[in-house]
Each structure stands twice: as C-alpha cells, then as structure tokens.
PDB file with SEQRES, HELIX, SHEET and CRYST1 records, atoms N, CA, C and O in Angstrom:
SEQRES   1 A   82  MET THR ASP ASP SER GLU TYR GLU ARG GLU GLN ARG LEU          
SEQRES   2 A   82  ILE ASP LEU LEU ALA THR ILE HIS ARG GLY TRP SER TYR          
SEQRES   3 A   82  GLU ALA ARG ASP VAL PRO GLY LEU PRO ARG TRP TRP ALA          
SEQRES   4 A   82  TYR ARG TYR GLN ALA VAL THR PRO ALA GLN HIS ALA ALA          
SEQRES   5 A   82  GLY ALA ARG ASP VAL VAL ALA ARG THR SER ILE HIS ARG          
SEQRES   6 A   82  LEU ALA GLU ALA LEU GLY ARG HIS ASP GLU ILE THR HIS          
SEQRES   7 A   82  ILE ILE ARG ASN                                              
HELIX    1 AA1 ASP A    3  ILE A   20  1                                  18    
HELIX    2 AA2 PRO A   47  ALA A   51  1                                   5    
HELIX    3 AA3 ILE A   63  ILE A   79  1                                  17    
SHEET    1 AA1 3 TRP A  24  ALA A  28  0                                        
SHEET    2 AA1 3 TRP A  37  ARG A  41 -1                                        
SHEET    3 AA1 3 VAL A  57  ARG A  60 -1                                        
CRYST1    1.000    1.000    1.000  90.00  90.00  90.00 P 1           1          
ATOM      1  N   MET A   1     -47.128 -44.963 -54.934  1.00  0.00           N  
ATOM      2  CA  MET A   1     -46.480 -45.667 -53.846  1.00  0.00           C  
ATOM      3  C   MET A   1     -47.413 -45.637 -52.627  1.00  0.00           C  
ATOM      4  O   MET A   1     -47.951 -44.585 -52.280  1.00  0.00           O  
ATOM      5  N   THR A   2     -47.599 -46.771 -51.993  1.00  0.00           N  
ATOM      6  CA  THR A   2     -48.477 -46.836 -50.839  1.00  0.00           C  
ATOM      7  C   THR A   2     -47.742 -46.359 -49.596  1.00  0.00           C  
ATOM      8  O   THR A   2     -46.515 -46.257 -49.572  1.00  0.00           O  
ATOM      9  N   ASP A   3     -48.529 -46.069 -48.565  1.00  0.00           N  
ATOM     10  CA  ASP A   3     -47.921 -45.632 -47.313  1.00  0.00           C  
ATOM     11  C   ASP A   3     -46.997 -46.695 -46.740  1.00  0.00           C  
ATOM     12  O   ASP A   3     -45.944 -46.375 -46.189  1.00  0.00           O  
ATOM     13  N   ASP A   4     -47.395 -47.984 -46.871  1.00  0.00           N  
ATOM     14  CA  ASP A   4     -46.564 -49.067 -46.344  1.00  0.00           C  
ATOM     15  C   ASP A   4     -45.214 -49.117 -47.047  1.00  0.00           C  
ATOM     16  O   ASP A   4     -44.181 -49.253 -46.392  1.00  0.00           O  
ATOM     17  N   SER A   5     -45.213 -49.008 -48.370  1.00  0.00           N  
ATOM     18  CA  SER A   5     -43.940 -49.082 -49.074  1.00  0.00           C  
ATOM     19  C   SER A   5     -43.085 -47.853 -48.794  1.00  0.00           C  
ATOM     20  O   SER A   5     -41.860 -47.961 -48.738  1.00  0.00           O  
ATOM     21  N   GLU A   6     -43.699 -46.694 -48.617  1.00  0.00           N  
ATOM     22  CA  GLU A   6     -42.956 -45.486 -48.247  1.00  0.00           C  
ATOM     23  C   GLU A   6     -42.329 -45.666 -46.864  1.00  0.00           C  
ATOM     24  O   GLU A   6     -41.170 -45.308 -46.656  1.00  0.00           O  
ATOM     25  N   TYR A   7     -43.082 -46.213 -45.934  1.00  0.00           N  
ATOM     26  CA  TYR A   7     -42.558 -46.470 -44.595  1.00  0.00           C  
ATOM     27  C   TYR A   7     -41.389 -47.448 -44.664  1.00  0.00           C  
ATOM     28  O   TYR A   7     -40.364 -47.239 -44.016  1.00  0.00           O  
ATOM     29  N   GLU A   8     -41.542 -48.512 -45.449  1.00  0.00           N  
ATOM     30  CA  GLU A   8     -40.475 -49.501 -45.570  1.00  0.00           C  
ATOM     31  C   GLU A   8     -39.216 -48.889 -46.185  1.00  0.00           C  
ATOM     32  O   GLU A   8     -38.102 -49.183 -45.753  1.00  0.00           O  
ATOM     33  N   ARG A   9     -39.400 -48.039 -47.195  1.00  0.00           N  
ATOM     34  CA  ARG A   9     -38.259 -47.374 -47.830  1.00  0.00           C  
ATOM     35  C   ARG A   9     -37.559 -46.464 -46.830  1.00  0.00           C  
ATOM     36  O   ARG A   9     -36.331 -46.461 -46.745  1.00  0.00           O  
ATOM     37  N   GLU A  10     -38.331 -45.694 -46.076  1.00  0.00           N  
ATOM     38  CA  GLU A  10     -37.742 -44.816 -45.065  1.00  0.00           C  
ATOM     39  C   GLU A  10     -37.015 -45.626 -44.007  1.00  0.00           C  
ATOM     40  O   GLU A  10     -35.939 -45.230 -43.558  1.00  0.00           O  
ATOM     41  N   GLN A  11     -37.584 -46.753 -43.603  1.00  0.00           N  
ATOM     42  CA  GLN A  11     -36.942 -47.585 -42.586  1.00  0.00           C  
ATOM     43  C   GLN A  11     -35.614 -48.147 -43.094  1.00  0.00           C  
ATOM     44  O   GLN A  11     -34.644 -48.217 -42.339  1.00  0.00           O  
ATOM     45  N   ARG A  12     -35.565 -48.547 -44.360  1.00  0.00           N  
ATOM     46  CA  ARG A  12     -34.302 -49.028 -44.937  1.00  0.00           C  
ATOM     47  C   ARG A  12     -33.255 -47.915 -44.947  1.00  0.00           C  
ATOM     48  O   ARG A  12     -32.080 -48.157 -44.671  1.00  0.00           O  
ATOM     49  N   LEU A  13     -33.686 -46.700 -45.267  1.00  0.00           N  
ATOM     50  CA  LEU A  13     -32.751 -45.571 -45.258  1.00  0.00           C  
ATOM     51  C   LEU A  13     -32.256 -45.267 -43.853  1.00  0.00           C  
ATOM     52  O   LEU A  13     -31.078 -44.962 -43.665  1.00  0.00           O  
ATOM     53  N   ILE A  14     -33.133 -45.344 -42.871  1.00  0.00           N  
ATOM     54  CA  ILE A  14     -32.721 -45.131 -41.475  1.00  0.00           C  
ATOM     55  C   ILE A  14     -31.739 -46.225 -41.059  1.00  0.00           C  
ATOM     56  O   ILE A  14     -30.738 -45.941 -40.401  1.00  0.00           O  
ATOM     57  N   ASP A  15     -32.016 -47.454 -41.432  1.00  0.00           N  
ATOM     58  CA  ASP A  15     -31.085 -48.545 -41.109  1.00  0.00           C  
ATOM     59  C   ASP A  15     -29.714 -48.289 -41.741  1.00  0.00           C  
ATOM     60  O   ASP A  15     -28.683 -48.543 -41.117  1.00  0.00           O  
ATOM     61  N   LEU A  16     -29.705 -47.794 -42.955  1.00  0.00           N  
ATOM     62  CA  LEU A  16     -28.449 -47.460 -43.627  1.00  0.00           C  
ATOM     63  C   LEU A  16     -27.736 -46.325 -42.907  1.00  0.00           C  
ATOM     64  O   LEU A  16     -26.524 -46.386 -42.701  1.00  0.00           O  
ATOM     65  N   LEU A  17     -28.479 -45.284 -42.521  1.00  0.00           N  
ATOM     66  CA  LEU A  17     -27.872 -44.182 -41.764  1.00  0.00           C  
ATOM     67  C   LEU A  17     -27.263 -44.690 -40.466  1.00  0.00           C  
ATOM     68  O   LEU A  17     -26.163 -44.286 -40.089  1.00  0.00           O  
ATOM     69  N   ALA A  18     -27.977 -45.575 -39.786  1.00  0.00           N  
ATOM     70  CA  ALA A  18     -27.474 -46.113 -38.516  1.00  0.00           C  
ATOM     71  C   ALA A  18     -26.186 -46.897 -38.712  1.00  0.00           C  
ATOM     72  O   ALA A  18     -25.360 -46.968 -37.802  1.00  0.00           O  
ATOM     73  N   THR A  19     -26.004 -47.487 -39.890  1.00  0.00           N  
ATOM     74  CA  THR A  19     -24.770 -48.212 -40.192  1.00  0.00           C  
ATOM     75  C   THR A  19     -23.629 -47.249 -40.510  1.00  0.00           C  
ATOM     76  O   THR A  19     -22.494 -47.453 -40.080  1.00  0.00           O  
ATOM     77  N   ILE A  20     -23.940 -46.208 -41.259  1.00  0.00           N  
ATOM     78  CA  ILE A  20     -22.915 -45.244 -41.681  1.00  0.00           C  
ATOM     79  C   ILE A  20     -22.557 -44.281 -40.555  1.00  0.00           C  
ATOM     80  O   ILE A  20     -21.381 -44.015 -40.307  1.00  0.00           O  
ATOM     81  N   HIS A  21     -23.565 -43.766 -39.883  1.00  0.00           N  
ATOM     82  CA  HIS A  21     -23.376 -42.783 -38.804  1.00  0.00           C  
ATOM     83  C   HIS A  21     -23.777 -43.447 -37.488  1.00  0.00           C  
ATOM     84  O   HIS A  21     -24.893 -43.269 -37.000  1.00  0.00           O  
ATOM     85  N   ARG A  22     -22.856 -44.205 -36.931  1.00  0.00           N  
ATOM     86  CA  ARG A  22     -23.140 -45.035 -35.757  1.00  0.00           C  
ATOM     87  C   ARG A  22     -23.315 -44.258 -34.457  1.00  0.00           C  
ATOM     88  O   ARG A  22     -23.865 -44.799 -33.497  1.00  0.00           O  
ATOM     89  N   GLY A  23     -22.880 -43.049 -34.398  1.00  0.00           N  
ATOM     90  CA  GLY A  23     -22.925 -42.290 -33.159  1.00  0.00           C  
ATOM     91  C   GLY A  23     -24.236 -41.571 -32.902  1.00  0.00           C  
ATOM     92  O   GLY A  23     -24.304 -40.686 -32.049  1.00  0.00           O  
ATOM     93  N   TRP A  24     -25.285 -41.945 -33.636  1.00  0.00           N  
ATOM     94  CA  TRP A  24     -26.564 -41.238 -33.559  1.00  0.00           C  
ATOM     95  C   TRP A  24     -27.718 -42.214 -33.386  1.00  0.00           C  
ATOM     96  O   TRP A  24     -27.657 -43.362 -33.825  1.00  0.00           O  
ATOM     97  N   SER A  25     -28.778 -41.726 -32.731  1.00  0.00           N  
ATOM     98  CA  SER A  25     -30.052 -42.446 -32.748  1.00  0.00           C  
ATOM     99  C   SER A  25     -31.016 -41.613 -33.592  1.00  0.00           C  
ATOM    100  O   SER A  25     -30.820 -40.409 -33.756  1.00  0.00           O  
ATOM    101  N   TYR A  26     -32.051 -42.251 -34.123  1.00  0.00           N  
ATOM    102  CA  TYR A  26     -32.913 -41.591 -35.099  1.00  0.00           C  
ATOM    103  C   TYR A  26     -34.375 -41.681 -34.697  1.00  0.00           C  
ATOM    104  O   TYR A  26     -34.812 -42.635 -34.054  1.00  0.00           O  
ATOM    105  N   GLU A  27     -35.116 -40.652 -35.099  1.00  0.00           N  
ATOM    106  CA  GLU A  27     -36.536 -40.607 -34.775  1.00  0.00           C  
ATOM    107  C   GLU A  27     -37.283 -39.836 -35.862  1.00  0.00           C  
ATOM    108  O   GLU A  27     -36.816 -38.797 -36.329  1.00  0.00           O  
ATOM    109  N   ALA A  28     -38.432 -40.346 -36.255  1.00  0.00           N  
ATOM    110  CA  ALA A  28     -39.312 -39.630 -37.178  1.00  0.00           C  
ATOM    111  C   ALA A  28     -40.431 -39.005 -36.353  1.00  0.00           C  
ATOM    112  O   ALA A  28     -40.973 -39.636 -35.445  1.00  0.00           O  
ATOM    113  N   ARG A  29     -40.768 -37.768 -36.673  1.00  0.00           N  
ATOM    114  CA  ARG A  29     -41.859 -37.073 -35.983  1.00  0.00           C  
ATOM    115  C   ARG A  29     -42.861 -36.570 -37.005  1.00  0.00           C  
ATOM    116  O   ARG A  29     -42.488 -36.074 -38.068  1.00  0.00           O  
ATOM    117  N   ASP A  30     -44.115 -36.701 -36.675  1.00  0.00           N  
ATOM    118  CA  ASP A  30     -45.178 -36.185 -37.526  1.00  0.00           C  
ATOM    119  C   ASP A  30     -45.905 -35.059 -36.787  1.00  0.00           C  
ATOM    120  O   ASP A  30     -47.086 -35.173 -36.457  1.00  0.00           O  
ATOM    121  N   VAL A  31     -45.177 -33.978 -36.537  1.00  0.00           N  
ATOM    122  CA  VAL A  31     -45.721 -32.829 -35.824  1.00  0.00           C  
ATOM    123  C   VAL A  31     -45.715 -31.635 -36.778  1.00  0.00           C  
ATOM    124  O   VAL A  31     -44.654 -31.233 -37.257  1.00  0.00           O  
ATOM    125  N   PRO A  32     -46.879 -31.073 -37.057  1.00  0.00           N  
ATOM    126  CA  PRO A  32     -46.918 -29.915 -37.971  1.00  0.00           C  
ATOM    127  C   PRO A  32     -45.986 -28.802 -37.498  1.00  0.00           C  
ATOM    128  O   PRO A  32     -45.964 -28.444 -36.320  1.00  0.00           O  
ATOM    129  N   GLY A  33     -45.224 -28.269 -38.440  1.00  0.00           N  
ATOM    130  CA  GLY A  33     -44.320 -27.168 -38.130  1.00  0.00           C  
ATOM    131  C   GLY A  33     -42.931 -27.586 -37.685  1.00  0.00           C  
ATOM    132  O   GLY A  33     -42.049 -26.739 -37.546  1.00  0.00           O  
ATOM    133  N   LEU A  34     -42.717 -28.877 -37.459  1.00  0.00           N  
ATOM    134  CA  LEU A  34     -41.397 -29.373 -37.049  1.00  0.00           C  
ATOM    135  C   LEU A  34     -40.825 -30.248 -38.152  1.00  0.00           C  
ATOM    136  O   LEU A  34     -41.577 -30.833 -38.931  1.00  0.00           O  
ATOM    137  N   PRO A  35     -39.501 -30.345 -38.225  1.00  0.00           N  
ATOM    138  CA  PRO A  35     -38.891 -31.255 -39.205  1.00  0.00           C  
ATOM    139  C   PRO A  35     -39.343 -32.697 -38.951  1.00  0.00           C  
ATOM    140  O   PRO A  35     -39.666 -33.061 -37.820  1.00  0.00           O  
ATOM    141  N   ARG A  36     -39.363 -33.491 -39.982  1.00  0.00           N  
ATOM    142  CA  ARG A  36     -39.813 -34.886 -39.861  1.00  0.00           C  
ATOM    143  C   ARG A  36     -38.751 -35.783 -39.232  1.00  0.00           C  
ATOM    144  O   ARG A  36     -39.078 -36.644 -38.415  1.00  0.00           O  
ATOM    145  N   TRP A  37     -37.481 -35.592 -39.603  1.00  0.00           N  
ATOM    146  CA  TRP A  37     -36.414 -36.499 -39.186  1.00  0.00           C  
ATOM    147  C   TRP A  37     -35.488 -35.858 -38.169  1.00  0.00           C  
ATOM    148  O   TRP A  37     -35.035 -34.727 -38.348  1.00  0.00           O  
ATOM    149  N   TRP A  38     -35.213 -36.587 -37.107  1.00  0.00           N  
ATOM    150  CA  TRP A  38     -34.365 -36.110 -36.017  1.00  0.00           C  
ATOM    151  C   TRP A  38     -33.274 -37.133 -35.729  1.00  0.00           C  
ATOM    152  O   TRP A  38     -33.503 -38.341 -35.794  1.00  0.00           O  
ATOM    153  N   ALA A  39     -32.093 -36.635 -35.413  1.00  0.00           N  
ATOM    154  CA  ALA A  39     -30.975 -37.490 -35.006  1.00  0.00           C  
ATOM    155  C   ALA A  39     -30.404 -36.922 -33.714  1.00  0.00           C  
ATOM    156  O   ALA A  39     -30.245 -35.711 -33.566  1.00  0.00           O  
ATOM    157  N   TYR A  40     -30.102 -37.812 -32.790  1.00  0.00           N  
ATOM    158  CA  TYR A  40     -29.563 -37.436 -31.486  1.00  0.00           C  
ATOM    159  C   TYR A  40     -28.217 -38.127 -31.307  1.00  0.00           C  
ATOM    160  O   TYR A  40     -28.104 -39.345 -31.439  1.00  0.00           O  
ATOM    161  N   ARG A  41     -27.214 -37.336 -31.009  1.00  0.00           N  
ATOM    162  CA  ARG A  41     -25.856 -37.871 -30.827  1.00  0.00           C  
ATOM    163  C   ARG A  41     -25.785 -38.612 -29.489  1.00  0.00           C  
ATOM    164  O   ARG A  41     -26.301 -38.135 -28.478  1.00  0.00           O  
ATOM    165  N   TYR A  42     -25.138 -39.788 -29.495  1.00  0.00           N  
ATOM    166  CA  TYR A  42     -24.968 -40.556 -28.267  1.00  0.00           C  
ATOM    167  C   TYR A  42     -24.019 -39.865 -27.293  1.00  0.00           C  
ATOM    168  O   TYR A  42     -24.253 -39.866 -26.085  1.00  0.00           O  
ATOM    169  N   GLN A  43     -22.939 -39.269 -27.827  1.00  0.00           N  
ATOM    170  CA  GLN A  43     -21.984 -38.562 -26.984  1.00  0.00           C  
ATOM    171  C   GLN A  43     -22.046 -37.079 -27.321  1.00  0.00           C  
ATOM    172  O   GLN A  43     -22.061 -36.698 -28.492  1.00  0.00           O  
ATOM    173  N   ALA A  44     -22.082 -36.255 -26.299  1.00  0.00           N  
ATOM    174  CA  ALA A  44     -22.152 -34.804 -26.517  1.00  0.00           C  
ATOM    175  C   ALA A  44     -20.890 -34.306 -27.216  1.00  0.00           C  
ATOM    176  O   ALA A  44     -19.799 -34.839 -27.011  1.00  0.00           O  
ATOM    177  N   VAL A  45     -21.057 -33.287 -28.035  1.00  0.00           N  
ATOM    178  CA  VAL A  45     -19.896 -32.683 -28.692  1.00  0.00           C  
ATOM    179  C   VAL A  45     -19.108 -31.874 -27.671  1.00  0.00           C  
ATOM    180  O   VAL A  45     -19.647 -31.429 -26.657  1.00  0.00           O  
ATOM    181  N   THR A  46     -17.836 -31.695 -27.955  1.00  0.00           N  
ATOM    182  CA  THR A  46     -16.984 -30.888 -27.087  1.00  0.00           C  
ATOM    183  C   THR A  46     -17.237 -29.410 -27.370  1.00  0.00           C  
ATOM    184  O   THR A  46     -17.832 -29.075 -28.394  1.00  0.00           O  
ATOM    185  N   PRO A  47     -16.801 -28.532 -26.490  1.00  0.00           N  
ATOM    186  CA  PRO A  47     -16.956 -27.097 -26.770  1.00  0.00           C  
ATOM    187  C   PRO A  47     -16.306 -26.677 -28.090  1.00  0.00           C  
ATOM    188  O   PRO A  47     -16.862 -25.850 -28.813  1.00  0.00           O  
ATOM    189  N   ALA A  48     -15.138 -27.236 -28.411  1.00  0.00           N  
ATOM    190  CA  ALA A  48     -14.466 -26.893 -29.671  1.00  0.00           C  
ATOM    191  C   ALA A  48     -15.279 -27.373 -30.875  1.00  0.00           C  
ATOM    192  O   ALA A  48     -15.384 -26.660 -31.874  1.00  0.00           O  
ATOM    193  N   GLN A  49     -15.849 -28.567 -30.788  1.00  0.00           N  
ATOM    194  CA  GLN A  49     -16.692 -29.077 -31.873  1.00  0.00           C  
ATOM    195  C   GLN A  49     -17.952 -28.234 -32.026  1.00  0.00           C  
ATOM    196  O   GLN A  49     -18.383 -27.938 -33.141  1.00  0.00           O  
ATOM    197  N   HIS A  50     -18.531 -27.856 -30.908  1.00  0.00           N  
ATOM    198  CA  HIS A  50     -19.726 -27.004 -30.939  1.00  0.00           C  
ATOM    199  C   HIS A  50     -19.410 -25.657 -31.593  1.00  0.00           C  
ATOM    200  O   HIS A  50     -20.195 -25.153 -32.396  1.00  0.00           O  
ATOM    201  N   ALA A  51     -18.268 -25.085 -31.250  1.00  0.00           N  
ATOM    202  CA  ALA A  51     -17.850 -23.809 -31.835  1.00  0.00           C  
ATOM    203  C   ALA A  51     -17.644 -23.930 -33.348  1.00  0.00           C  
ATOM    204  O   ALA A  51     -17.818 -22.956 -34.080  1.00  0.00           O  
ATOM    205  N   ALA A  52     -17.272 -25.132 -33.815  1.00  0.00           N  
ATOM    206  CA  ALA A  52     -17.059 -25.362 -35.246  1.00  0.00           C  
ATOM    207  C   ALA A  52     -18.357 -25.678 -35.982  1.00  0.00           C  
ATOM    208  O   ALA A  52     -18.361 -25.795 -37.208  1.00  0.00           O  
ATOM    209  N   GLY A  53     -19.465 -25.817 -35.242  1.00  0.00           N  
ATOM    210  CA  GLY A  53     -20.758 -26.030 -35.884  1.00  0.00           C  
ATOM    211  C   GLY A  53     -21.426 -27.362 -35.623  1.00  0.00           C  
ATOM    212  O   GLY A  53     -22.549 -27.581 -36.076  1.00  0.00           O  
ATOM    213  N   ALA A  54     -20.767 -28.263 -34.902  1.00  0.00           N  
ATOM    214  CA  ALA A  54     -21.378 -29.556 -34.599  1.00  0.00           C  
ATOM    215  C   ALA A  54     -22.435 -29.385 -33.512  1.00  0.00           C  
ATOM    216  O   ALA A  54     -22.303 -28.536 -32.631  1.00  0.00           O  
ATOM    217  N   ARG A  55     -23.467 -30.188 -33.584  1.00  0.00           N  
ATOM    218  CA  ARG A  55     -24.564 -30.129 -32.617  1.00  0.00           C  
ATOM    219  C   ARG A  55     -24.871 -31.528 -32.098  1.00  0.00           C  
ATOM    220  O   ARG A  55     -24.502 -32.527 -32.714  1.00  0.00           O  
ATOM    221  N   ASP A  56     -25.549 -31.584 -30.960  1.00  0.00           N  
ATOM    222  CA  ASP A  56     -25.949 -32.856 -30.367  1.00  0.00           C  
ATOM    223  C   ASP A  56     -27.250 -33.381 -30.966  1.00  0.00           C  
ATOM    224  O   ASP A  56     -27.520 -34.581 -30.923  1.00  0.00           O  
ATOM    225  N   VAL A  57     -28.053 -32.478 -31.523  1.00  0.00           N  
ATOM    226  CA  VAL A  57     -29.324 -32.837 -32.139  1.00  0.00           C  
ATOM    227  C   VAL A  57     -29.381 -32.185 -33.510  1.00  0.00           C  
ATOM    228  O   VAL A  57     -29.070 -31.004 -33.667  1.00  0.00           O  
ATOM    229  N   VAL A  58     -29.783 -32.975 -34.504  1.00  0.00           N  
ATOM    230  CA  VAL A  58     -29.914 -32.470 -35.870  1.00  0.00           C  
ATOM    231  C   VAL A  58     -31.304 -32.855 -36.356  1.00  0.00           C  
ATOM    232  O   VAL A  58     -31.727 -33.999 -36.190  1.00  0.00           O  
ATOM    233  N   ALA A  59     -32.015 -31.910 -36.955  1.00  0.00           N  
ATOM    234  CA  ALA A  59     -33.351 -32.174 -37.484  1.00  0.00           C  
ATOM    235  C   ALA A  59     -33.451 -31.605 -38.898  1.00  0.00           C  
ATOM    236  O   ALA A  59     -32.996 -30.494 -39.166  1.00  0.00           O  
ATOM    237  N   ARG A  60     -34.050 -32.380 -39.792  1.00  0.00           N  
ATOM    238  CA  ARG A  60     -34.231 -31.949 -41.175  1.00  0.00           C  
ATOM    239  C   ARG A  60     -35.580 -32.424 -41.693  1.00  0.00           C  
ATOM    240  O   ARG A  60     -36.181 -33.346 -41.141  1.00  0.00           O  
ATOM    241  N   THR A  61     -36.044 -31.789 -42.753  1.00  0.00           N  
ATOM    242  CA  THR A  61     -37.353 -32.098 -43.313  1.00  0.00           C  
ATOM    243  C   THR A  61     -37.382 -33.388 -44.123  1.00  0.00           C  
ATOM    244  O   THR A  61     -38.451 -33.968 -44.311  1.00  0.00           O  
ATOM    245  N   SER A  62     -36.236 -33.846 -44.604  1.00  0.00           N  
ATOM    246  CA  SER A  62     -36.201 -35.100 -45.363  1.00  0.00           C  
ATOM    247  C   SER A  62     -35.044 -35.953 -44.862  1.00  0.00           C  
ATOM    248  O   SER A  62     -34.081 -35.452 -44.282  1.00  0.00           O  
ATOM    249  N   ILE A  63     -35.162 -37.229 -45.099  1.00  0.00           N  
ATOM    250  CA  ILE A  63     -34.114 -38.141 -44.666  1.00  0.00           C  
ATOM    251  C   ILE A  63     -32.821 -37.896 -45.440  1.00  0.00           C  
ATOM    252  O   ILE A  63     -31.727 -38.103 -44.914  1.00  0.00           O  
ATOM    253  N   HIS A  64     -32.951 -37.454 -46.690  1.00  0.00           N  
ATOM    254  CA  HIS A  64     -31.753 -37.162 -47.491  1.00  0.00           C  
ATOM    255  C   HIS A  64     -31.021 -35.938 -46.947  1.00  0.00           C  
ATOM    256  O   HIS A  64     -29.791 -35.927 -46.888  1.00  0.00           O  
ATOM    257  N   ARG A  65     -31.756 -34.922 -46.554  1.00  0.00           N  
ATOM    258  CA  ARG A  65     -31.124 -33.737 -45.947  1.00  0.00           C  
ATOM    259  C   ARG A  65     -30.501 -34.081 -44.603  1.00  0.00           C  
ATOM    260  O   ARG A  65     -29.452 -33.547 -44.243  1.00  0.00           O  
ATOM    261  N   LEU A  66     -31.148 -34.973 -43.863  1.00  0.00           N  
ATOM    262  CA  LEU A  66     -30.577 -35.410 -42.584  1.00  0.00           C  
ATOM    263  C   LEU A  66     -29.249 -36.122 -42.825  1.00  0.00           C  
ATOM    264  O   LEU A  66     -28.283 -35.890 -42.098  1.00  0.00           O  
ATOM    265  N   ALA A  67     -29.192 -36.981 -43.831  1.00  0.00           N  
ATOM    266  CA  ALA A  67     -27.955 -37.698 -44.143  1.00  0.00           C  
ATOM    267  C   ALA A  67     -26.828 -36.721 -44.484  1.00  0.00           C  
ATOM    268  O   ALA A  67     -25.695 -36.896 -44.034  1.00  0.00           O  
ATOM    269  N   GLU A  68     -27.135 -35.700 -45.273  1.00  0.00           N  
ATOM    270  CA  GLU A  68     -26.122 -34.690 -45.614  1.00  0.00           C  
ATOM    271  C   GLU A  68     -25.634 -33.962 -44.367  1.00  0.00           C  
ATOM    272  O   GLU A  68     -24.432 -33.760 -44.191  1.00  0.00           O  
ATOM    273  N   ALA A  69     -26.557 -33.573 -43.512  1.00  0.00           N  
ATOM    274  CA  ALA A  69     -26.185 -32.851 -42.288  1.00  0.00           C  
ATOM    275  C   ALA A  69     -25.340 -33.724 -41.368  1.00  0.00           C  
ATOM    276  O   ALA A  69     -24.375 -33.243 -40.774  1.00  0.00           O  
ATOM    277  N   LEU A  70     -25.691 -34.998 -41.244  1.00  0.00           N  
ATOM    278  CA  LEU A  70     -24.916 -35.897 -40.385  1.00  0.00           C  
ATOM    279  C   LEU A  70     -23.502 -36.070 -40.910  1.00  0.00           C  
ATOM    280  O   LEU A  70     -22.552 -36.165 -40.132  1.00  0.00           O  
ATOM    281  N   GLY A  71     -23.362 -36.111 -42.220  1.00  0.00           N  
ATOM    282  CA  GLY A  71     -22.032 -36.200 -42.810  1.00  0.00           C  
ATOM    283  C   GLY A  71     -21.178 -35.009 -42.428  1.00  0.00           C  
ATOM    284  O   GLY A  71     -20.007 -35.165 -42.082  1.00  0.00           O  
ATOM    285  N   ARG A  72     -21.763 -33.808 -42.490  1.00  0.00           N  
ATOM    286  CA  ARG A  72     -21.018 -32.597 -42.098  1.00  0.00           C  
ATOM    287  C   ARG A  72     -20.671 -32.623 -40.617  1.00  0.00           C  
ATOM    288  O   ARG A  72     -19.551 -32.282 -40.236  1.00  0.00           O  
ATOM    289  N   HIS A  73     -21.622 -33.026 -39.779  1.00  0.00           N  
ATOM    290  CA  HIS A  73     -21.370 -33.064 -38.351  1.00  0.00           C  
ATOM    291  C   HIS A  73     -20.306 -34.098 -37.996  1.00  0.00           C  
ATOM    292  O   HIS A  73     -19.429 -33.834 -37.174  1.00  0.00           O  
ATOM    293  N   ASP A  74     -20.382 -35.243 -38.600  1.00  0.00           N  
ATOM    294  CA  ASP A  74     -19.367 -36.270 -38.329  1.00  0.00           C  
ATOM    295  C   ASP A  74     -17.989 -35.826 -38.806  1.00  0.00           C  
ATOM    296  O   ASP A  74     -16.981 -36.126 -38.165  1.00  0.00           O  
ATOM    297  N   GLU A  75     -17.945 -35.119 -39.918  1.00  0.00           N  
ATOM    298  CA  GLU A  75     -16.664 -34.594 -40.407  1.00  0.00           C  
ATOM    299  C   GLU A  75     -16.073 -33.619 -39.393  1.00  0.00           C  
ATOM    300  O   GLU A  75     -14.878 -33.685 -39.104  1.00  0.00           O  
ATOM    301  N   ILE A  76     -16.875 -32.733 -38.858  1.00  0.00           N  
ATOM    302  CA  ILE A  76     -16.401 -31.779 -37.850  1.00  0.00           C  
ATOM    303  C   ILE A  76     -15.848 -32.521 -36.636  1.00  0.00           C  
ATOM    304  O   ILE A  76     -14.757 -32.206 -36.161  1.00  0.00           O  
ATOM    305  N   THR A  77     -16.590 -33.500 -36.136  1.00  0.00           N  
ATOM    306  CA  THR A  77     -16.149 -34.187 -34.921  1.00  0.00           C  
ATOM    307  C   THR A  77     -14.929 -35.069 -35.158  1.00  0.00           C  
ATOM    308  O   THR A  77     -14.179 -35.343 -34.221  1.00  0.00           O  
ATOM    309  N   HIS A  78     -14.717 -35.519 -36.395  1.00  0.00           N  
ATOM    310  CA  HIS A  78     -13.507 -36.300 -36.690  1.00  0.00           C  
ATOM    311  C   HIS A  78     -12.295 -35.386 -36.822  1.00  0.00           C  
ATOM    312  O   HIS A  78     -11.188 -35.769 -36.444  1.00  0.00           O  
ATOM    313  N   ILE A  79     -12.493 -34.193 -37.351  1.00  0.00           N  
ATOM    314  CA  ILE A  79     -11.391 -33.249 -37.514  1.00  0.00           C  
ATOM    315  C   ILE A  79     -11.006 -32.650 -36.157  1.00  0.00           C  
ATOM    316  O   ILE A  79      -9.827 -32.540 -35.821  1.00  0.00           O  
ATOM    317  N   ILE A  80     -12.020 -32.271 -35.396  1.00  0.00           N  
ATOM    318  CA  ILE A  80     -11.788 -31.626 -34.087  1.00  0.00           C  
ATOM    319  C   ILE A  80     -12.107 -32.657 -33.013  1.00  0.00           C  
ATOM    320  O   ILE A  80     -13.272 -32.855 -32.670  1.00  0.00           O  
ATOM    321  N   ARG A  81     -11.110 -33.295 -32.497  1.00  0.00           N  
ATOM    322  CA  ARG A  81     -11.290 -34.380 -31.529  1.00  0.00           C  
ATOM    323  C   ARG A  81     -11.501 -33.873 -30.102  1.00  0.00           C  
ATOM    324  O   ARG A  81     -12.089 -34.588 -29.290  1.00  0.00           O  
ATOM    325  N   ASN A  82     -11.050 -32.687 -29.775  1.00  0.00           N  
ATOM    326  CA  ASN A  82     -11.136 -32.192 -28.382  1.00  0.00           C  
ATOM    327  C   ASN A  82     -12.116 -31.062 -28.284  1.00  0.00           C  
ATOM    328  O   ASN A  82     -12.324 -30.517 -27.200  1.00  0.00           O  
TER     329      ASN A  82                                                      
END                                                                             
C-alpha cells in the first residue's frame, strides 16, 4: 500500500468518525513518542462526566483505538447529562 492510499484510507475513516461522533474535532500528529490520533471535544465535559471517566481530549496510537475510546466517552456523556 502506498503512502497516498494509506492517507486516503485514514481520511475516509476520519470522515466516518466525524459523522458518527459529531461532538469532536480530529487531528493526526507525527511526533515521536506521542499518539498519532487526537480528538478534541467541542463542549467540555461536566464535573460528573469527568468523574465517570470522560475527557475533553482523547489520544490513541491508531484510528481504530481512537474510535473505540470515543464510543466509550460518548456513552458516558449520554448517560451522565449533568
């Protein structure tokens, strides 16, 4: 797989994440020692959501792990509204 096709595949996955998890913006970073994929919540979590494990920023080494983490975070914020 070429770098271009890998980039295109990752971009399609990010577009899909943006459709499924609308409350986040996404960024890829190529910094040694840091996770590659980052998501930033548009609205800050409440203290109760934070206490339950939700965060305003989520970073993972792969886009698939990021998708799993966002699912957990969105579940927390939907269950705990305040």
